C-alpha positions as CSV (number, residue, x, y, z in Angstrom):
1,M,68.9,-47.5,-3.4
2,A,66.4,-50.0,-2.1
3,N,64.4,-50.8,1.1
4,I,62.7,-53.6,2.9
5,V,60.6,-53.9,6.0
6,I,62.0,-55.7,9.0
7,E,59.8,-55.9,12.1
8,N,57.5,-53.2,10.8
9,A,60.5,-50.8,10.3
10,R,61.6,-49.6,6.9
11,V,65.3,-50.4,6.3
12,D,67.1,-48.4,3.6
13,Y,70.1,-49.9,1.8
14,D,72.3,-49.4,-1.2
15,V,73.0,-52.4,-3.5
16,R,75.6,-53.1,-6.2
17,E,74.5,-56.1,-8.2
18,G,77.2,-58.6,-9.1
19,G,77.8,-62.3,-8.8
20,E,76.9,-65.0,-6.3
21,Y,79.1,-63.9,-3.4
22,P,77.3,-61.5,-1.0
23,I,78.9,-58.8,1.2
24,V,77.0,-56.6,3.6
25,F,78.7,-53.3,4.6
26,L,77.9,-51.5,7.9
27,H,78.8,-47.8,8.5
28,G,80.0,-46.3,11.7
29,G,78.4,-44.1,14.3
30,F,78.0,-40.3,14.8
31,G,75.5,-40.0,11.9
32,S,77.5,-42.0,9.3
33,S,75.6,-43.6,6.4
34,S,75.9,-46.1,3.6
35,E,77.7,-43.5,1.4
36,L,80.8,-44.4,3.3
37,W,81.1,-47.6,1.3
38,A,80.1,-46.4,-2.2
39,R,83.6,-46.3,-3.6
40,S,84.6,-49.7,-2.0
41,M,81.4,-51.3,-3.4
42,A,82.0,-49.9,-6.9
43,A,85.6,-51.3,-6.8
44,L,84.6,-54.9,-6.0
45,P,85.1,-57.6,-8.7
46,D,82.0,-58.6,-10.6
47,R,81.6,-61.9,-8.7
48,Y,80.5,-60.0,-5.6
49,T,77.1,-58.5,-4.8
50,A,77.3,-55.8,-2.2
51,Y,74.8,-54.3,0.1
52,A,75.2,-51.3,2.5
53,L,72.7,-50.6,5.2
54,N,71.6,-47.2,6.4
55,N,70.8,-47.0,10.1
56,F,70.8,-43.3,11.1
57,I,69.3,-41.7,8.0
58,R,66.4,-42.8,5.8
59,S,65.7,-46.0,7.7
60,D,63.2,-46.2,10.6
61,P,64.5,-46.8,14.1
62,P,64.9,-50.4,15.2
63,P,62.0,-51.6,17.3
64,A,64.4,-52.1,20.2
65,G,65.7,-48.5,19.9
66,Y,69.0,-47.2,18.7
67,N,71.8,-49.4,20.0
68,V,74.4,-51.7,18.6
69,C,72.5,-54.9,19.7
70,A,69.5,-53.7,17.8
71,F,71.6,-53.1,14.7
72,A,73.1,-56.6,15.0
73,H,69.6,-58.0,15.1
74,R,68.7,-56.0,12.0
75,V,71.7,-57.5,10.2
76,G,70.6,-61.0,11.0
77,A,67.0,-60.3,9.9
78,F,68.3,-58.6,6.7
79,V,70.4,-61.6,5.8
80,R,67.4,-63.9,6.4
81,K,64.9,-61.7,4.5
82,L,67.1,-61.4,1.4
83,G,68.1,-65.1,1.6
84,L,71.8,-64.3,1.5
85,A,74.0,-67.4,1.7
86,R,76.5,-66.8,4.5
87,P,77.6,-63.3,3.5
88,V,80.7,-61.6,4.6
89,I,79.8,-58.6,6.8
90,A,82.2,-55.7,6.8
91,G,81.9,-53.0,9.5
92,H,83.6,-49.7,10.1
93,S,84.1,-48.5,13.7
94,M,80.7,-48.8,15.4
95,G,79.7,-51.0,12.5
96,G,82.6,-53.4,13.3
97,V,81.2,-53.9,16.8
98,V,77.8,-54.6,15.2
99,C,79.6,-57.2,13.0
100,Q,81.0,-58.9,16.0
101,L,77.7,-59.0,17.8
102,A,76.0,-60.4,14.7
103,A,78.6,-63.1,14.3
104,L,78.2,-64.1,17.9
105,E,74.4,-64.1,17.8
106,Y,73.9,-65.6,14.3
107,P,76.8,-67.9,13.7
108,D,75.0,-70.0,11.1
109,L,74.1,-66.9,9.0
110,I,77.5,-65.2,8.7
111,G,80.4,-66.4,6.5
112,G,83.1,-64.0,7.3
113,L,84.0,-60.7,9.0
114,V,85.9,-57.6,7.9
115,L,86.5,-55.4,11.0
116,V,87.7,-51.9,10.0
117,C,89.2,-49.6,12.7
118,T,87.1,-51.1,15.5
119,G,87.5,-53.1,18.7
120,A,85.8,-55.5,21.0
121,S,85.3,-53.0,23.8
122,M,85.8,-49.4,24.9
123,R,88.1,-50.3,27.8
124,N,90.8,-48.2,26.2
125,H,89.0,-45.6,24.1
126,D,89.1,-42.3,25.8
127,L,88.6,-40.4,22.5
128,G,85.2,-42.1,22.0
129,R,84.1,-40.9,25.5
130,R,85.4,-37.4,24.9
131,L,83.6,-37.1,21.5
132,L,80.3,-38.3,23.1
133,D,80.7,-35.6,25.8
134,Q,81.4,-33.0,23.0
135,M,78.3,-34.1,21.2
136,K,76.1,-33.8,24.3
137,R,77.4,-30.3,25.0
138,G,77.3,-29.1,21.4
139,G,74.3,-30.8,20.1
140,M,73.8,-31.0,16.3
141,A,75.4,-27.7,15.6
142,E,77.4,-28.0,12.3
143,E,80.6,-26.9,14.0
144,T,80.3,-29.7,16.5
145,I,79.7,-32.3,13.8
146,R,82.7,-31.0,11.9
147,A,84.9,-31.0,14.9
148,V,83.9,-34.6,15.9
149,S,84.1,-35.9,12.3
150,S,87.6,-34.4,11.7
151,H,89.0,-37.2,13.9
152,W,88.0,-39.8,11.3
153,F,90.8,-38.8,8.9
154,H,94.6,-38.6,8.9
155,R,94.7,-38.0,5.1
156,P,92.1,-35.9,3.2
157,P,89.1,-38.0,2.0
158,P,88.0,-37.6,-1.6
159,A,87.1,-34.1,-2.7
160,G,83.7,-33.0,-1.4
161,F,83.2,-36.1,0.8
162,F,83.7,-34.4,4.1
163,D,81.1,-31.7,3.4
164,Q,78.6,-34.2,2.2
165,Y,79.3,-36.4,5.3
166,V,78.6,-33.4,7.6
167,A,75.4,-32.6,5.7
168,R,74.1,-36.1,6.0
169,A,75.0,-36.3,9.6
170,K,73.0,-33.2,10.3
171,S,69.9,-34.9,9.0
172,A,70.3,-37.8,11.5
173,S,68.5,-37.9,14.9
174,W,70.8,-36.3,17.5
175,Q,69.3,-38.6,20.2
176,A,69.9,-41.7,18.0
177,I,73.5,-40.8,17.7
178,I,73.9,-40.3,21.5
179,D,72.0,-43.5,22.3
180,V,74.1,-45.6,20.0
181,Q,77.3,-44.2,21.3
182,E,76.3,-44.9,24.8
183,S,75.4,-48.4,23.9
184,L,78.8,-48.8,22.2
185,I,80.6,-47.7,25.3
186,A,78.6,-50.2,27.4
187,T,79.3,-53.1,25.0
188,D,82.2,-55.5,25.8
189,V,82.7,-58.8,23.9
190,E,86.4,-59.3,24.5
191,D,85.7,-62.5,26.6
192,R,83.5,-63.9,23.8
193,L,85.8,-63.3,20.8
194,H,86.9,-67.0,20.9
195,E,83.4,-67.9,19.9
196,I,83.8,-66.3,16.5
197,K,84.8,-69.1,14.1
198,V,84.5,-67.5,10.6
199,P,87.4,-66.0,8.5
200,T,88.2,-62.6,9.8
201,L,90.2,-59.7,8.5
202,V,91.2,-56.9,11.0
203,V,92.0,-53.6,9.3
204,Y,94.0,-51.1,11.3
205,G,95.0,-47.6,10.4
206,A,98.4,-46.7,11.7
207,H,97.4,-43.1,12.5
208,D,94.0,-43.9,14.0
209,T,93.8,-41.9,17.2
210,G,90.7,-43.7,18.5
211,R,90.9,-47.4,17.7
212,T,94.6,-47.7,18.4
213,F,96.7,-50.9,17.7
214,D,95.9,-52.5,21.1
215,H,92.2,-52.7,19.9
216,A,93.4,-54.6,16.7
217,E,95.7,-56.8,18.8
218,T,92.8,-57.8,21.1
219,L,90.7,-58.8,18.1
220,L,93.7,-60.8,16.6
221,R,94.3,-62.6,19.9
222,G,90.7,-63.4,20.5
223,I,89.5,-64.5,17.0
224,A,91.4,-67.7,16.0
225,G,92.9,-67.4,12.5
226,S,92.1,-63.7,12.1
227,R,94.4,-61.7,9.8
228,L,95.8,-58.2,10.0
229,A,95.8,-55.6,7.2
230,A,97.8,-52.6,8.4
231,M,97.2,-49.4,6.5
232,R,100.4,-47.4,7.3
233,D,99.3,-44.1,5.8
234,S,95.7,-44.1,7.1
235,G,93.8,-42.9,10.1
236,H,90.3,-44.1,11.1
237,S,88.9,-44.3,7.5
238,P,91.2,-46.4,5.3
239,M,88.5,-47.1,2.7
240,L,88.6,-43.4,1.9
241,E,92.1,-42.3,2.9
242,T,94.1,-45.1,1.3
243,P,91.5,-46.8,-1.0
244,E,93.8,-48.7,-3.2
245,E,95.6,-50.4,-0.3
246,F,92.2,-51.1,1.4
247,D,90.8,-52.6,-1.8
248,A,93.9,-54.8,-2.2
249,A,93.6,-56.2,1.3
250,L,89.8,-56.7,1.1
251,H,89.9,-58.4,-2.3
252,H,92.8,-60.7,-1.3
253,F,90.9,-61.7,1.8
254,L,87.7,-62.5,0.0
255,A,89.3,-64.4,-2.8
256,N,91.7,-66.4,-0.7
257,H,90.3,-66.9,2.8
258,V,86.5,-66.7,2.4
259,W,85.9,-67.9,-1.2
260,P,89.2,-69.4,-2.3
261,E,89.6,-69.1,-6.0
262,R,93.3,-68.6,-6.6
263,H,96.7,-69.0,-5.1
264,A,97.7,-66.3,-2.6
265,P,101.3,-65.5,-3.6
266,N,102.0,-63.2,-0.7
267,D,100.3,-65.1,2.0
268,H,103.6,-66.3,3.5
269,L,104.4,-62.7,4.5
270,M,103.9,-62.0,8.2
271,N,103.1,-58.8,9.9
272,A,106.1,-57.6,11.9
273,G,105.6,-57.8,15.6
274,T,102.4,-59.8,15.5
275,G,103.4,-63.3,14.2
276,R,100.2,-63.3,12.2
277,R,99.6,-63.6,8.5
278,A,98.8,-60.3,6.9
279,W,98.5,-58.5,3.6
280,R,101.8,-56.6,3.6
281,L,101.1,-53.1,2.4
């Protein structure tokens, strides 16, 4: 665990030291934290150095307040301050929206995107609005956090993870969670997706009840050359629900489409119904 100061605000992050290729991981909303990515970071090959930012707990609020644009600005400043050379940024859910905003606002800083169970807008995301209403009514009561967080999983996460997740979320600022979710609902970058020019992997969980396949399709249509990794047994959190499949797709993408180092023997496979290249799982 480490921290730096960005615009007079302390930013806490986890780091796994490795080689010359940098990856920055961004967690989702509703009180999530860098611990979401601990297993994925540990599983990376040694040639990658990984960072995972905290935004809701341990870090100070962004100067512009809790919203996805402020988080995207924090990503750009983080990359600059650490001197990272065009890292891949990987974001889950809300963090995936932050990734898109960062790629649009800092195209010279970002080398690739991994967009996990996310979308370009909330035009078709009734669940996100319902959960926000539930949080407003129930506040930070543990039963509310558990009820909201249960939507993140189709298959059970690793033993003990859910209870730890709830405990961490309870330590977050309730108003921060609400403010970020409201900013997320107001954010729409569908019409700007064509401006993203970096290699992009779109990860979709087949049982995700929030970010359904139309969200993934919008990203694939909008970002030229983007690739789909379909997690057939996962819900909203494939890095925890189907970790081996998620790792396989992530490592393949990094090695063959961001930092090509070896032949991709399965790259000719196409995802049925999309006409796009995908890691076939």
